[in-house]
C-alpha positions in Angstrom: 102.8 88.0 83.9 100.7 91.1 84.5 97.3 91.1 82.7 95.6 94.1 81.1 91.8 94.7 81.0 90.5 96.1 77.7 87.0 97.2 76.9 85.6 96.9 73.3 82.0 97.6 72.5 81.2 97.3 76.3 82.8 93.9 76.3 85.7 93.3 78.6 88.7 91.1 77.7 92.0 90.4 79.3 95.4 90.1 77.6 98.9 89.6 79.0 101.0 92.7 79.2 103.7 92.8 76.5 101.7 90.8 73.9 101.6 92.5 70.5 98.5 94.5 69.5 98.0 92.2 66.5 96.7 89.6 69.0 93.6 91.8 69.5 92.4 91.0 66.0 91.4 87.5 66.8 90.6 88.2 70.4 88.0 90.9 69.4 86.7 88.9 66.4 87.8 91.5 63.8 87.6 90.2 60.3 88.2 91.8 56.9 89.3 94.5 56.5 91.9 94.0 59.2 92.6 97.0 61.4 95.9 98.9 60.9 96.2 99.6 64.6 94.3 100.5 67.7 93.4 103.4 69.9 93.8 102.5 73.5 92.4 105.4 75.5 94.4 108.3 74.0 97.3 106.3 72.7 97.6 105.1 69.0 99.5 101.8 68.6 100.2 99.7 65.5 99.9 96.0 65.3 103.5 95.3 66.3 103.5 97.5 69.4 103.6 95.5 72.8 100.6 96.4 74.9 101.4 98.1 78.2 98.1 99.6 79.3 94.5 98.7 79.6 91.4 100.8 78.9 88.9 101.4 76.1 90.1 100.1 72.8 89.0 101.1 69.3 90.3 99.5 66.1 91.7 101.8 63.4 90.6 100.8 59.9 91.7 102.3 56.6 89.6 105.4 55.9 89.3 106.5 59.6 90.9 109.8 60.6 93.5 108.0 62.8 94.6 105.8 59.9 95.9 108.6 57.7 98.8 109.6 59.9 99.8 105.9 60.2 99.9 105.6 56.4 101.8 108.9 55.9 104.3 108.0 58.6 105.0 104.8 56.8 105.3 106.6 53.5 108.0 108.8 55.1 110.0 105.7 56.0 109.6 104.4 52.5 110.9 107.8 51.3 113.9 107.5 53.6 114.6 103.9 52.4 114.5 105.0 48.8 116.9 107.9 49.4 119.3 105.7 51.3 119.3 103.1 48.5 119.9 105.8 45.8 122.2 108.1 47.9 124.0 105.9 50.4 126.0 108.9 51.8 122.8 110.6 52.9 122.3 111.1 56.7 118.9 110.7 58.1 117.1 113.5 60.1 113.5 113.1 61.1 110.4 112.1 59.0 107.0 112.7 60.6 103.5 112.6 59.2 101.9 116.0 58.9 98.4 117.4 58.5 98.9 117.5 54.7 101.2 114.6 54.2 104.7 113.8 55.4 108.3 114.9 55.0 111.8 113.6 55.7 115.0 115.6 56.3 118.3 114.5 54.8 121.9 115.7 55.1 123.3 115.4 51.6 126.3 117.1 49.9 124.2 118.5 47.0 120.6 119.7 47.0 118.1 117.3 45.5 116.9 118.2 42.0 113.6 117.6 40.3 115.2 114.7 38.5 116.3 113.3 41.8 112.7 113.5 43.1 111.5 111.5 40.1 114.1 108.8 40.7 113.2 108.7 44.4 109.5 108.4 43.7 110.2 105.5 41.2 112.3 103.7 43.8 109.5 104.2 46.4 107.0 102.5 44.1 109.4 99.5 43.8 109.7 99.3 47.6 105.9 99.5 47.9 105.4 96.8 45.3 107.7 94.5 47.3 105.3 94.6 50.3 108.2 94.8 52.7 107.1 94.2 56.4 107.9 96.9 58.9 109.3 95.1 61.9 109.4 96.8 65.3 112.1 96.0 67.8 112.6 97.4 71.3 116.3 97.5 72.3 118.6 99.1 74.9 120.0 102.5 74.3 123.6 101.2 74.0 122.4 98.7 71.4 120.7 101.5 69.5 123.8 103.6 69.7 125.9 100.7 68.3 123.5 100.2 65.3 123.4 103.9 64.3 127.1 104.5 65.0 127.9 101.7 62.5 125.6 103.4 60.0 127.2 106.8 60.7 123.7 108.3 61.5 124.9 111.2 63.6 121.5 112.9 63.9 119.9 109.7 65.1 122.7 109.3 67.8 121.9 112.8 69.0 118.2 111.9 69.4 119.0 108.6 71.1 121.1 110.4 73.8 118.2 112.7 74.6 115.7 109.9 75.2 115.2 109.5 79.0 114.0 105.9 78.8 116.5 103.0 79.0 115.0 101.2 76.0 114.1 102.6 72.5 112.1 101.3 69.6 113.4 100.9 66.0 111.7 99.8 62.8 113.3 97.7 60.1 112.2 97.2 56.5 114.8 95.1 54.6 118.2 96.7 55.3 116.7 100.0 56.2 116.6 100.8 60.0 115.1 103.9 61.6 114.8 105.1 65.2 111.0 105.5 65.6 108.2 105.2 68.1 105.7 104.3 65.3 102.9 103.7 64.6 103.3 102.1 61.1 101.5 100.0 58.6 102.2 96.2 58.7 103.9 96.3 55.3 104.7 98.8 52.5 102.2 97.4 50.1 99.4 99.1 51.9 100.5 102.5 50.5 98.1 102.8 47.5 98.5 106.4 46.5 101.3 108.8 47.2 103.2 111.7 45.5 106.4 113.6 46.2 105.7 117.3 46.1 108.7 119.5 46.6 112.1 119.9 48.3 113.3 122.7 50.5 116.0 123.6 52.9 115.4 123.1 56.7 117.7 123.6 59.6 118.2 120.6 61.8 115.7 120.9 64.6 114.6 124.3 63.3 117.7 126.1 64.6 119.6 128.2 62.1 122.8 127.6 64.0 122.6 123.9 63.0 123.3 122.4 59.6 120.8 123.0 56.8 119.2 119.7 55.6 117.2 118.9 52.5 113.5 118.4 53.3 111.5 116.3 50.9 107.7 116.8 51.2 105.1 114.3 50.0 101.6 113.2 50.6 99.7 109.9 50.7 96.2 108.6 50.7 94.5 105.3 50.8 92.6 106.0 47.6 94.0 107.3 44.2 90.9 109.5 43.8 91.6 111.2 47.1 95.2 111.9 46.0 93.9 113.2 42.6 91.5 115.6 44.4 94.2 116.8 46.7 96.7 117.5 43.9 93.9 119.5 42.1 93.5 121.5 45.3 97.2 122.1 45.4 97.1 123.4 41.8 94.2 125.7 42.7 96.2 126.9 45.8 99.1 127.8 43.5 96.8 129.7 41.2 95.6 131.6 44.2 99.0 132.2 45.7 98.9 135.7 47.1 102.6 136.3 46.3 102.1 135.7 42.6 98.8 137.6 42.5 100.2 140.4 44.6 102.8 140.9 41.9 100.5 140.5 38.9 97.8 142.7 40.3 100.3 145.3 41.6 99.1 145.1 45.2 102.3 144.8 47.2 106.0 143.8 47.0 108.9 142.8 49.2 112.1 144.3 48.1 115.6 143.1 48.9 116.8 146.7 49.3 114.2 147.2 52.1 114.7 143.8 53.8 112.9 140.5 54.2 109.5 140.4 55.9 108.8 144.2 55.3 105.9 145.1 53.0 105.6 147.8 50.4 101.9 148.5 49.8 101.5 149.6 46.1 98.6 152.0 45.2 96.1 149.3 44.4 96.9 147.3 47.5 96.8 150.5 49.6 93.2 151.2 48.3 92.1 147.8 49.5 93.8 148.4 52.9 92.1 151.8 53.1 88.7 150.3 52.6 89.4 147.7 55.3 90.7 150.4 57.7 87.8 152.8 57.0 85.2 150.0 57.7 87.2 149.0 60.8 87.3 152.5 62.3 83.6 153.2 61.5 82.4 150.0 63.2 84.5 150.5 66.2 83.4 154.1 66.8 79.8 152.9 66.5 80.4 150.4 69.3 81.9 152.8 71.8 85.6 152.2 71.1 88.0 155.2 71.3 90.7 155.6 68.7 94.3 156.0 69.9 97.7 156.3 68.2 101.0 155.3 69.8 104.7 155.4 68.8 106.7 152.7 67.0 109.4 152.6 69.7 109.7 153.0 73.4 112.3 152.8 76.2 113.3 149.2 76.7 112.4 149.4 80.4 108.7 149.5 79.4 108.9 146.0 78.1 110.6 144.9 81.3 107.6 146.0 83.3 105.1 144.4 80.8 107.0 141.1 81.1 107.8 140.9 77.4 111.6 140.9 78.0 111.2 137.9 80.3 108.8 135.9 78.1 109.1 137.3 74.5 112.6 138.6 74.0 113.5 136.1 71.3 110.7 137.5 69.1 111.9 141.1 69.6 114.4 143.1 67.6 117.7 144.1 69.2 117.5 147.4 71.2 118.9 150.7 69.8 120.9 153.2 71.8 119.6 156.8 71.8 121.0 159.5 74.1 122.7 156.7 76.1 119.3 155.0 76.8 118.0 151.8 75.3 115.0 151.9 73.1 113.0 149.1 71.6 110.9 148.6 68.5 107.5 147.7 69.8 106.3 144.1 69.4 102.9 144.9 71.0 100.6 147.9 71.5 99.3 147.0 74.9 101.8 148.8 77.2 101.0 152.0 75.4 97.3 151.6 75.9 97.9 150.9 79.5 99.9 154.1 79.9 97.0 156.0 78.3 94.7 154.4 80.9 97.2 155.5 83.7 97.4 159.1 82.5 94.6 160.1 84.9 92.6 158.7 87.8 89.8 156.4 86.8 86.4 155.8 88.2 84.1 152.7 88.0 81.6 155.0 86.2 83.9 155.2 83.1 83.9 151.5 82.5 84.1 149.8 80.2 86.9 151.7 78.5 87.7 150.5 75.0 90.8 151.7 73.2 91.5 150.6 69.6 94.4 151.2 67.3 95.6 150.0 63.9 99.1 149.8 65.4 102.2 148.7 63.5 104.4 146.4 65.4 107.8 144.7 64.7 108.7 141.1 65.6 111.8 139.1 64.8 110.9 136.1 62.6 113.6 133.8 61.4 114.2 134.2 57.7 113.3 130.6 57.0 109.7 131.1 58.2 108.9 134.3 56.4 106.2 133.8 53.8 104.8 136.7 51.7 102.2 138.6 53.7 101.4 135.6 55.9 104.6 135.7 58.0 106.3 139.1 58.2 108.5 141.2 60.5 106.5 144.4 60.4 102.7 144.3 60.5 99.7 146.4 61.6 97.5 144.8 64.2 93.8 145.7 64.4 94.3 146.0 68.1 92.0 146.9 71.0 92.2 146.7 74.8 89.1 146.8 77.0 89.4 147.8 80.6 86.4 146.6 82.7 85.1 145.6 86.0 84.7 141.9 86.9 80.9 142.2 86.7 81.3 143.5 83.1 83.7 140.8 81.9 81.2 138.3 80.5 79.2 140.9 78.6 82.3 142.4 77.1 83.5 139.0 75.9 80.0 138.5 74.4 80.3 141.8 72.5 83.7 141.0 71.2 82.5 137.6 70.0 79.6 139.2 68.2 81.9 141.7 66.6 84.3 139.0 65.5 81.5 137.0 63.8 80.1 140.1 62.2 83.5 141.3 60.8 84.3 137.9 59.4 80.9 137.6 57.7 81.3 141.0 56.0 84.5 139.7 54.4 82.8 136.5 53.3 84.0 134.1 56.0 81.2 132.1 57.7 82.9 128.9 58.8 85.5 128.8 61.5 87.1 126.7 64.2 87.3 128.0 67.8 90.0 127.1 70.3 90.3 127.9 73.9 94.1 128.1 74.7 95.0 127.5 78.3 98.0 128.2 80.6 101.4 127.6 79.1 104.5 126.3 80.9 105.9 129.9 81.3 103.4 132.3 82.7 102.9 135.1 85.1 100.3 135.3 87.9 98.7 132.6 90.1 97.0 129.4 89.1 93.8 130.8 90.7 93.8 133.9 88.5 94.4 131.7 85.4 91.5 129.4 86.3 89.3 132.4 86.7 90.2 133.8 83.3 89.9 130.5 81.5 86.5 130.0 83.1 85.3 133.4 81.9 86.2 132.6 78.3 84.7 129.1 78.4 81.5 130.4 80.0 81.1 133.1 77.3 81.6 130.5 74.5 79.1 128.1 76.0 76.4 130.7 76.6 76.8 131.9 73.1 76.4 128.4 71.9 79.7 128.4 70.0 81.4 125.0 69.8 85.1 125.0 70.7 88.1 122.8 71.4 90.6 123.1 74.2 94.2 123.9 73.0 96.2 123.0 76.2 99.2 125.1 77.0 98.9 127.5 74.1 97.8 130.6 76.0 100.1 133.6 76.1 102.3 134.3 79.1 99.8 136.8 80.6 96.5 135.0 80.1 94.4 132.5 78.3 92.8 133.2 74.9 90.1 132.3 72.4 91.4 131.9 68.8 89.2 131.7 65.8 90.5 130.1 62.6 88.6 131.1 59.5 87.9 128.6 56.6 88.6 129.8 53.1 87.1 128.5 49.8 89.8 125.8 49.6 88.9 124.4 53.0 92.1 125.8 54.6 92.0 127.3 58.1 93.8 130.6 58.9 94.4 132.0 62.4 93.1 135.6 62.6 90.9 136.6 65.5 92.0 136.3 69.1 90.4 137.3 72.5 92.6 137.3 75.6 91.6 137.9 79.2 94.4 139.4 81.3 94.3 139.7 85.1 98.1 139.9 85.2 99.4 143.0 83.3 97.0 145.3 85.2 98.8 144.2 88.3 102.3 144.6 86.8 101.5 148.2 85.9 99.5 148.7 89.1 96.3 149.8 87.3 93.5 150.9 89.6 90.1 152.6 89.5 88.0 154.1 92.3 85.0 152.0 93.2 81.6 153.3 94.5 82.9 153.0 98.0 85.9 155.3 97.2 88.3 152.4 97.5 90.8 151.4 94.8 90.2 148.2 92.7 92.1 146.4 89.9 90.5 146.5 86.4 90.4 143.4 84.2 91.9 143.8 80.7 90.8 142.2 77.5 93.2 142.1 74.6 91.5 141.4 71.2 92.2 141.5 67.5 89.5 140.8 64.9 91.5 140.4 61.7 94.8 139.7 63.4 97.2 141.7 61.2 96.2 143.7 58.1 99.1 142.1 56.2 98.2 138.5 57.0 94.4 139.1 56.6 95.1 140.8 53.2 97.1 137.7 52.1 94.2 135.4 53.2 91.7 137.7 51.3 93.8 137.6 48.1 93.8 133.8 48.2 90.2 133.4 49.3 89.0 135.6 46.4 91.8 134.6 44.0 92.4 138.3 43.6 88.9 138.9 42.4 87.8 141.1 45.3 84.1 142.0 45.8 83.2 145.4 44.4 83.5 147.3 47.7 87.1 146.2 48.1 88.3 146.1 44.4 91.1 148.6 43.7 89.4 149.4 40.4 85.6 148.8 40.4 84.8 149.8 36.8 86.8 150.3 33.6 85.3 152.1 30.6 86.4 150.6 27.3 86.1 152.3 23.9 85.5 150.4 20.7 87.0 153.2 18.5 88.4 156.7 18.9 85.1 158.3 18.0 83.5 156.9 21.1 86.0 158.6 23.5 83.9 161.7 24.3 80.9 159.7 25.6 83.2 157.2 27.3 85.0 160.1 29.1 81.6 161.6 30.0 80.7 158.2 31.6 84.0 158.0 33.3 83.5 161.5 34.9 79.9 160.6 35.8 81.0 157.4 37.7 84.1 159.0 39.2 82.1 161.9 40.5 79.9 159.5 42.5 83.0 158.1 44.3 83.3 155.0 42.2 86.9 153.8 41.5 86.9 153.9 37.7 89.5 153.8 34.9 89.2 154.9 31.2 90.8 152.8 28.5 90.6 154.8 25.3 93.7 153.3 23.7 93.6 152.3 20.0 93.8 148.6 20.9 91.2 146.0 19.8 88.3 145.7 22.2 89.0 142.0 22.7 92.5 142.8 23.9 91.2 145.5 26.3 88.6 143.1 27.7 91.1 140.3 28.2 93.5 142.8 30.0 90.6 143.9 32.3 89.8 140.3 33.1 93.5 139.6 34.0 93.3 142.6 36.3 90.1 141.1 37.8 88.1 144.3 37.5 84.5 143.6 38.4 82.7 145.6 35.7 83.7 146.6 32.1 81.6 149.3 30.5 81.8 149.0 26.7 81.2 152.1 24.6 80.4 151.7 20.9 78.1 153.3 18.3 74.9 151.9 19.8 75.8 153.0 23.4 76.6 156.5 22.2 73.4 156.7 20.1 71.1 155.3 22.9 73.0 156.8 25.8 72.9 153.4 27.5 75.7 151.2 28.9 76.7 147.7 27.9 78.3 146.2 30.9 80.4 143.0 30.9 80.9 141.4 34.3 84.1 139.8 35.4 82.4 136.4 34.9 81.6 137.1 31.3 77.9 138.1 31.5 76.7 141.0 29.4 74.1 143.4 30.8 72.5 146.7 29.8 71.8 149.7 32.0 70.9 153.4 31.9 73.9 155.3 33.3 72.0 156.3 36.5 70.8 152.7 37.0 74.3 151.3 36.7 75.7 153.9 39.1 73.1 153.0 41.7 73.9 149.3 41.3 77.6 149.9 42.0 76.9 152.2 44.9 74.5 149.6 46.5 77.1 146.9 46.2 79.6 149.2 47.9 77.2 150.4 50.5 75.9 146.9 51.4 79.4 145.3 51.1 78.0 142.5 48.9 80.4 139.6 48.5 
């Protein structure tokens, strides 16, 4: 029997290949608490998994990051067992652990109801209380097919037939059997805190041509306090949901008559968008960018040259026929910027050339993934393309990184994760060019002292990229900023410039977006601020409230005074009670309420109530200057 060498705490031990990982507990002298599994090099195995490789070994204890997916994967199996016991006709899909919890897909004749979820959760608790062992078996594919054919699990049979290995693993817990690689907990009793959260439709394997299954979502933790804190965060996330706030604050809407994934910006939302756009344009012009505007459609052949038809066609809308020629809604702005570059001969002295555009693009997203402003079919990218020489590349990446960090900080985001995405399976260009581009991005990040992770295979087809994910107040990360180095598209479009020796050279192209798309970024902003935007972004910055009708003349005078200074102000002189007006202004999340009563009229001073409930007193000029300073300095 072959032996395996394992290293634990710099101590080397040998075990026979095929022995279960549970044998390592005694061999390595691991006492209470017992580990739930082991990491062997990069592989995670549970206690029942036969060992097949040597290397460095680390035990996985409850509370370590690697333990949570094991717990949640087991909870998904308990969910599936509970459903099969309560709904024997249900057919099993898949049930993985996720970053937030777990889910399992089921094929059932009727959608699950809230009452069904309550029954399933109750049955899960009974299964957990029974401390049922999860028993792993490795069997031949024909044996697996026999087991799941008897159980009429057609989806499992489909998965088995696609497995290239001759043997597969299954897990049993009582009468429940599932096709699974693991890892799992030793028994169900180790699930201490879980909750079923929701149910939704999901196409089998994410393909809308396949049957729609019922997906039950849940989450699980080792500690009840952790579960309670997570559920509180979920409630806070619901309170901040940009779709609800967008409707309540009259910011945007999505109308069936227009079509899914297409946004109507209402006046108040349009004001926020205008402020973002004005700031964006001003800062780009300061930094040597040149504004351009491009059409929403182009001849389809343009996308053939760019490579999008070969690598991106599934995300593009169907072409339209005009004058017997095929046109295409644009999914990207870059080919247009390239043609602006090509409109005349270029010299090395012009570089770097920086074109920027708030360009609206259209991409086909499946209806099942559309989500408010966060996943749409028509959106405006804060796009820019930089054409530079190779000796300018590093400095230009530096400048883009500086601009990204500055922009995010202005909007109140100071924590982020950075990823360097490398060559995908389908790509254009040579490996040498890709290595060069990846090296340039990595060098820029390292010299800037910005920590990053490699995201293998997640680059775009024409080049590698840096992605920044911003962290909001709830600790969630959102993909917004991206920087891509492209040696390939300049070659496809035969871009050149004349060097100092009067010979043609190929420019390097940097694609970059700071906010990503205005729609998505606006959705993130709504949830980050819970709709209570800082003064410089607030659709209405001040509302003037009268106590009684006799106070209207002075209130109107203050309204005109503030409005004349460029402050976005409303006047509420209705005959309603003051408390009602204040409450309504708070619901609208207006930053400042100017209250005008007898004393304010007599003293010609303003009583100002903040959105947070604090009462302040100002002279009119003093208050105006306070507001203008918050706007000017973009205080968040």
